[in-house]
C-alpha positions as CSV (number, residue, x, y, z in Angstrom):
1,M,8.5,-1.7,-15.5
2,Q,5.4,-3.8,-16.0
3,I,1.9,-3.4,-13.3
4,R,-0.1,-6.2,-13.0
5,E,-2.8,-7.4,-10.2
6,M,-1.4,-8.8,-7.6
7,T,-2.2,-12.4,-6.0
8,T,-2.0,-15.1,-3.4
9,A,0.6,-16.5,-5.5
10,D,2.4,-13.2,-5.7
11,I,3.3,-13.0,-2.1
12,H,6.8,-15.0,-1.9
13,A,8.1,-12.1,-4.4
14,V,7.2,-9.4,-2.3
15,L,7.9,-10.9,1.2
16,P,11.9,-9.7,1.1
17,L,10.0,-6.3,0.1
18,Y,8.0,-6.2,2.9
19,I,10.6,-7.7,5.5
20,S,13.7,-5.4,4.3
21,Y,11.7,-2.0,4.0
22,Y,10.0,-2.4,7.5
23,N,13.0,-3.9,9.4
24,V,15.3,-2.3,8.0
25,H,14.2,1.4,7.4
26,E,11.4,1.7,9.5
27,G,12.8,-0.7,12.7
28,G,10.6,-2.9,12.3
29,N,10.3,-6.9,13.4
30,W,8.8,-8.8,10.8
31,T,9.5,-12.4,9.9
32,K,9.0,-14.1,7.0
33,E,5.6,-15.5,9.1
34,T,4.4,-12.6,10.3
35,A,4.7,-10.6,7.0
36,G,3.3,-13.3,4.9
37,K,0.4,-13.5,7.2
38,R,-0.6,-9.5,7.0
39,I,0.3,-9.8,3.3
40,H,-2.3,-12.8,3.0
41,Q,-5.2,-11.3,5.0
42,V,-5.1,-8.1,3.3
43,I,-5.1,-9.5,-0.6
44,C,-8.0,-11.9,0.8
45,I,-10.0,-9.1,2.0
46,E,-13.5,-9.2,0.7
47,D,-13.5,-6.5,-2.6
48,S,-9.5,-6.2,-2.3
49,F,-7.7,-5.2,-5.1
50,S,-3.8,-5.2,-5.5
51,L,-1.2,-4.2,-7.8
52,I,2.6,-5.4,-8.1
53,L,5.1,-3.7,-10.1
54,E,8.0,-5.8,-11.4
55,E,11.5,-4.9,-13.6
56,N,12.6,-7.6,-15.2
57,N,10.4,-10.1,-13.8
58,S,11.4,-9.1,-10.1
59,A,9.3,-7.3,-8.0
60,I,10.1,-4.3,-7.0
61,G,7.0,-2.3,-5.3
62,F,3.4,-3.4,-4.2
63,A,0.5,-1.8,-3.3
64,M,-2.7,-3.7,-1.5
65,G,-6.1,-2.6,-0.3
66,Y,-9.6,-3.1,-0.8
67,F,-12.8,-0.9,-1.8
68,K,-15.3,-0.6,0.8
69,Q,-18.9,0.4,0.8
70,Y,-20.2,3.6,2.3
71,D,-23.8,4.9,2.5
72,D,-23.4,6.9,-1.0
73,I,-19.7,6.2,-2.0
74,I,-17.1,3.7,-2.2
75,G,-13.5,4.5,-1.3
76,Y,-10.6,2.1,-1.4
77,T,-8.4,1.4,1.8
78,L,-4.7,1.7,0.1
79,E,-3.2,-0.5,3.0
80,E,0.1,-0.8,2.0
81,I,2.4,0.6,-0.8
82,I,5.8,-0.2,-0.8
83,I,8.9,0.6,-3.6
84,A,12.1,-1.4,-2.6
85,Y,14.5,1.1,-1.0
86,E,16.9,1.0,-4.1
87,H,14.2,2.8,-6.5
88,Q,13.0,5.3,-4.0
89,S,13.4,9.3,-4.9
90,K,12.8,8.3,-8.6
91,G,9.7,9.1,-9.3
92,I,8.3,5.1,-9.2
93,G,6.7,5.4,-6.3
94,S,4.5,8.5,-7.4
95,A,3.7,7.3,-11.0
96,F,2.9,3.7,-9.3
97,L,0.3,5.4,-6.9
98,S,-1.0,7.3,-9.8
99,E,-1.5,4.4,-11.7
100,L,-3.6,2.9,-8.8
101,E,-5.6,5.7,-8.3
102,R,-6.3,5.6,-12.0
103,I,-7.4,2.1,-11.9
104,V,-9.4,2.0,-8.5
105,R,-11.1,4.8,-10.0
106,E,-12.3,3.2,-13.1
107,K,-13.5,0.5,-11.0
108,G,-15.6,3.1,-9.1
109,A,-13.8,4.4,-6.2
110,S,-14.7,7.9,-5.3
111,C,-11.8,8.2,-2.9
112,V,-8.8,6.8,-1.6
113,E,-8.4,6.5,1.8
114,L,-5.5,5.5,3.6
115,Q,-3.4,5.7,6.8
116,A,0.3,6.8,6.8
117,V,3.1,7.5,9.5
118,S,3.7,10.8,10.5
119,D,7.2,11.5,9.5
120,E,8.5,13.8,6.7
121,H,9.0,11.1,4.7
122,H,5.7,10.0,4.0
123,E,4.3,13.4,4.5
124,R,6.2,15.0,1.2
125,F,5.2,11.8,-0.5
126,Y,1.7,12.0,-0.2
127,E,1.6,15.3,0.0
128,K,2.8,15.6,-3.2
129,A,0.3,13.0,-4.8
130,G,-2.5,15.1,-3.3
131,Y,-3.6,13.2,-0.1
132,R,-4.2,15.7,3.3
133,N,-4.9,15.0,6.3
134,A,-8.6,14.4,7.3
135,K,-10.0,17.1,9.3
136,N,-13.2,15.0,10.3
137,F,-11.3,11.8,11.2
138,V,-9.0,11.2,14.0
139,M,-7.3,7.4,14.8
140,K,-8.2,6.0,18.2
141,V,-6.3,3.0,19.9
142,K,-6.7,1.4,23.1
143,W,-3.7,-0.8,24.5
144,F,-4.1,-3.8,26.4
145,E,-1.8,-3.9,29.1
C-alpha cells in the first residue's frame, strides 16, 4: 500500500469511495456533483492537507482536513477519513490514521480535532486510536425551516 498527499486531481479517484461509503453504509444521498463539491471544498481550504491510500494504483481510502491556527497552537481538523468498506476491520484504517497523525504532528500540529457520528462503530474506531469526547465542546446547530 502507498500513502501520498492528495490533490484536486485525485477527486475523481476517491468519488466512488465517498459515494459508496456514505450512500450504501450510512444511508446518504450523495451524487457525483455533491460529493465532488464537498471534497473539492475541503481540499481547497487554506492550509488543507489530505492523504490518499492506494493499493495497486487504485484508491482504497483517503483522509482530508486542514491546519487551523489558534492563539498558541496549530490544530489539524480531520474532516473525513474513509476506507473502502471491503478493506475495513483489517487494521488498515487504524494504520492510515496513525500515519496521518505522525505527518501532521511533524508539520506542526499540536492536536487532531474531528467530529464523528455518535454510533458504536465510530466510537470504537476513534477510542482505539486514543480519541476522547471533548468535555469543553458541544456542537450546536440551528436548522432553518
